DRENDREN-443647 format. One record per residue (C-alpha): residue number from 1; residue in one letter; x, y, z. Coordinates in pm, whole numbers, plus 50000, padded with zeros to 5 digits. Example, Ala and Ser with C-alpha at 12.3 -4.5 7.8 and 13.67 -1.06 7.14 Angstrom:
<rs>
    i  aa      u      v      w
    1   A  51230  49550  50780
    2   S  51367  49894  50714
</rs>
This chain:
<rs>
    i  aa      u      v      w
    1   X  20574  67434  41748
    2   X  20374  67754  41688
    3   X  20485  68047  41902
    4   X  20231  68187  42146
    5   X  20250  68553  42241
    6   X  20118  68629  42592
    7   X  19873  68919  42605
    8   X  19890  69232  42821
    9   X  20223  69117  42960
   10   X  20347  69462  43066
   11   X  20013  69545  43222
   12   X  20010  69215  43412
   13   X  20355  69280  43558
   14   X  20269  69639  43648
   15   X  19943  69557  43825
   16   X  20049  69232  43992
   17   X  20363  69416  44107
   18   X  20580  69109  44186
   19   X  20853  69185  44440
   20   X  21179  69015  44531
   21   X  21128  68674  44692
   22   X  20750  68672  44641
   23   X  20571  68345  44564
   24   X  20328  68328  44272
   25   X  20086  68086  44113
   26   X  20018  68096  43741
   27   X  19697  67894  43715
   28   X  19706  67889  43335
   29   X  20076  67845  43263
   30   X  20059  67785  42889
   31   X  20406  67823  42739
   32   X  20521  68026  43039
   33   X  20534  68373  42883
   34   X  20386  68557  43180
   35   X  20557  68321  43426
   36   X  20903  68397  43287
   37   X  20875  68768  43358
   38   X  20726  68706  43701
   39   X  21011  68469  43790
   40   X  21263  68731  43682
   41   X  21098  68986  43911
   42   X  21071  68762  44219
   43   X  21432  68647  44228
   44   X  21658  68549  44383
   45   X  21452  68320  44603
   46   X  21089  68373  44501
   47   X  20906  68070  44363
   48   X  20636  68017  44102
   49   X  20398  67725  44062
   50   X  20260  67681  43713
   51   X  19937  67488  43657
   52   X  19801  67377  43321
   53   X  19563  67106  43206
   54   X  19725  67092  42862
   55   X  20013  66846  42891
   56   X  20171  66961  42563
   57   X  20181  67323  42677
   58   X  20318  67214  43012
   59   X  20605  67026  42849
   60   X  20692  67334  42642
   61   X  20681  67557  42952
   62   X  20913  67322  43141
   63   X  21174  67370  42868
   64   X  21120  67745  42847
   65   X  21157  67790  43224
   66   X  21420  67528  43307
   67   X  21685  67795  43371
   68   X  21498  67894  43689
   69   X  21571  67556  43843
   70   X  21392  67471  44166
   71   X  21228  67814  44182
   72   X  20982  67691  43919
   73   X  20741  67405  43989
   74   X  20464  67271  43768
   75   X  20143  67076  43809
   76   X  19940  66899  43542
   77   X  19580  66966  43630
   78   X  19288  67207  43627
   79   X  19301  67532  43824
   80   X  18966  67417  43957
   81   X  19172  67221  44212
   82   X  19373  67528  44315
   83   X  19312  67487  44687
   84   X  19424  67124  44685
   85   X  19724  67197  44464
   86   X  19837  67480  44691
   87   X  19838  67252  44994
   88   X  20087  67029  44815
   89   X  20319  67322  44739
   90   X  20559  67381  45024
   91   X  20567  67760  45056
   92   X  20445  67978  45341
   93   X  20284  68266  45151
   94   X  20114  68324  44817
   95   X  20169  68682  44703
   96   X  20007  68670  44362
   97   X  19786  68459  44136
   98   X  19740  68493  43760
   99   X  19461  68339  43553
  100   X  19472  68386  43174
  101   X  19150  68241  43035
  102   X  19245  68250  42668
  103   X  19308  67966  42423
  104   X  19668  67965  42304
  105   X  19781  68019  41946
  106   X  19934  67673  41962
  107   X  19605  67510  42055
  108   X  19421  67693  41779
  109   X  19682  67611  41517
  110   X  19718  67240  41600
  111   X  19469  67049  41381
  112   X  19436  66744  41606
  113   X  19303  66959  41892
  114   X  18990  67049  41697
  115   X  18960  67405  41831
  116   X  18975  67591  41502
  117   X  18713  67633  41231
  118   X  18997  67713  40988
  119   X  19161  67371  41011
  120   X  19009  67038  40914
  121   X  19021  66794  41205
  122   X  18810  66583  41435
  123   X  18570  66780  41658
  124   X  18754  66753  41988
  125   X  18818  67081  42178
  126   X  18928  66918  42505
  127   X  19190  67116  42695
  128   X  19307  66793  42858
  129   X  19252  66497  42624
  130   X  19427  66269  42874
  131   X  19155  66316  43137
  132   X  18844  66459  42974
  133   X  18601  66225  42803
  134   X  18335  66444  42641
  135   X  18434  66602  42309
  136   X  18267  66865  42094
  137   X  18153  66583  41864
  138   X  17975  66417  42156
  139   X  17783  66736  42228
  140   X  17698  66807  41865
  141   X  17575  66454  41796
  142   X  17410  66357  42125
  143   X  17267  66663  42299
  144   X  16900  66743  42252
  145   X  16809  67024  42016
  146   X  16693  67231  42313
  147   X  17015  67185  42512
  148   X  17236  67243  42209
  149   X  17050  67561  42119
  150   X  17088  67681  42478
  151   X  17465  67629  42463
  152   X  17501  67826  42140
  153   X  17276  68108  42257
  154   X  17400  68144  42615
  155   X  17769  68064  42580
  156   X  17823  68176  42223
  157   X  17570  68459  42229
  158   X  17482  68337  41880
  159   X  17173  68514  41746
  160   X  17105  68232  41499
  161   X  17137  67956  41759
  162   X  16800  67797  41680
  163   X  16861  67795  41305
  164   X  17208  67645  41345
  165   X  17088  67384  41592
  166   X  16799  67281  41368
  167   X  17043  67234  41081
  168   X  17277  67032  41303
  169   X  16998  66800  41418
  170   X  16880  66748  41061
  171   X  17233  66672  40942
  172   X  17324  66431  41222
  173   X  17017  66221  41145
  174   X  17179  66138  40812
  175   X  17529  66080  40948
  176   X  17733  66179  41256
  177   X  17908  66515  41248
  178   X  18267  66424  41324
  179   X  18487  66696  41173
  180   X  18534  67071  41201
  181   X  18486  67136  40830
  182   X  18156  66948  40829
  183   X  18028  67159  41118
  184   X  18145  67480  40951
  185   X  17950  67390  40637
  186   X  17635  67323  40842
  187   X  17669  67657  41020
  188   X  17717  67830  40685
  189   X  17399  67675  40547
  190   X  17203  67788  40852
  191   X  17322  68148  40832
  192   X  17132  68408  40629
  193   X  17355  68492  40328
  194   X  17411  68852  40438
  195   X  17571  68732  40763
  196   X  17807  68476  40614
  197   X  18073  68718  40496
  198   X  17979  69064  40618
  199   X  18032  69011  40990
  200   X  18340  69131  41176
  201   X  18418  68774  41280
  202   X  18401  68444  41094
  203   X  18044  68313  41092
  204   X  18147  68000  41285
  205   X  18326  68187  41566
  206   X  18040  68197  41815
  207   X  17937  67834  41769
  208   X  18292  67702  41805
  209   X  18353  67918  42112
  210   X  18030  67798  42274
  211   X  18118  67434  42215
  212   X  18470  67481  42354
  213   X  18332  67649  42665
  214   X  18080  67368  42712
  215   X  18335  67089  42659
  216   X  18568  67239  42918
  217   X  18301  67368  43157
  218   X  18482  67700  43149
  219   X  18235  67935  43316
  220   X  18152  67701  43603
  221   X  18521  67633  43664
  222   X  18590  68007  43674
  223   X  18314  68061  43929
  224   X  18459  67787  44148
  225   X  18826  67886  44129
  226   X  18790  68253  44224
  227   X  18690  68191  44590
  228   X  18973  67939  44622
  229   X  19222  68190  44485
  230   X  19121  68455  44736
  231   X  19129  68203  45021
  232   X  19488  68096  44957
  233   X  19622  68447  44888
  234   X  19816  68607  45171
  235   X  19696  68949  45294
  236   X  19820  69210  45048
  237   X  19847  68947  44775
  238   X  19704  69020  44431
  239   X  19493  68827  44186
  240   X  19487  68912  43814
  241   X  19242  68761  43566
  242   X  19257  68802  43188
  243   X  18928  68723  43017
  244   X  18838  68713  42648
  245   X  18459  68690  42661
  246   X  18191  68914  42808
  247   X  18048  68630  43017
  248   X  18388  68558  43174
  249   X  18453  68924  43240
  250   X  18112  68964  43404
  251   X  18183  68675  43641
  252   X  18518  68825  43744
  253   X  18376  69176  43776
  254   X  18086  69064  43995
  255   X  18303  68841  44212
  256   X  18554  69118  44277
  257   X  18274  69362  44350
  258   X  18089  69131  44589
  259   X  18391  69001  44780
  260   X  18444  69154  45124
  261   X  18805  69034  45120
  262   X  18919  69225  44812
  263   X  19015  69578  44716
  264   X  18959  69634  44344
  265   X  19267  69785  44178
  266   X  19117  69821  43830
  267   X  18793  70020  43836
  268   X  18763  69948  43465
  269   X  18925  69652  43291
  270   X  19263  69714  43132
  271   X  19262  69649  42757
  272   X  19537  69613  42501
  273   X  19690  69911  42325
  274   X  19644  69953  41951
  275   X  20015  69878  41915
  276   X  19978  69540  42087
  277   X  19665  69456  41888
  278   X  19853  69526  41564
  279   X  20123  69280  41669
  280   X  19892  69027  41836
  281   X  19529  69053  41709
  282   X  19417  68803  41974
  283   X  19470  69075  42234
  284   X  19178  69276  42093
  285   X  18921  69108  42319
  286   X  19143  69070  42627
  287   X  19035  69236  42953
  288   X  19249  69242  43266
  289   X  19102  69288  43614
  290   X  19316  69296  43929
  291   X  19230  69298  44299
  292   X  19424  69290  44627
  293   X  19340  69080  44930
  294   X  19272  69285  45241
</rs>
């Protein structure tokens, strides 16, 4: 199984400031990299609840964190249900909540998940294949040209959204677009030649990101979980959010700013050091914002 390196881990620990016997929720547990350090800090009696909608990641985290025994609990589900999940967790206070909105290295490097434009696979992109029905292939093949173009432009911030969408619609009339490599080729054909290889990122990056965000309803879920997180936090408790996209960061920034129940602890988002980026390039786009409940 491909190793996943958690981003901004020192910065998360410093700003969340876990103390002995605190209780924490990691709403995006992944492989448990952040959770492990938090659990070490909140011993000997502090507890952590890890939530993840990816059952494979959850199974890996259970193994990685089994040494913490009953101090670690897990829940297979979406952080969208944070309020409901918390009511099922038998602890008095919640002292900290972490949300890491990134896609893991494991998810990107596992062909069957369909997240990556570098690996040939079916167009899937569901974070929770056991519960979600709509795949990226469903969107690509069934959405109207107008709606598809809107997704690419608004979620992917893709400047060539209309050109790519027109090419997709033309191609799907001949045969369904079922695989990642087929979609990559269509995107390539739609791109002006000078943008295919000269851009900082792969030419398919924005389209694939937009489809993933649409499949998993990522922005709407983020908007809905933030109020729940603040509601269940105890006074003095902290919430930390790591985002990887300007739209996500804007939602977090505005929510923190507008909330009357929060004190912002990061006037500007914390970003990765050049040293971390050299080791883990994924950290380049990570932004960490932290606030404390009043």
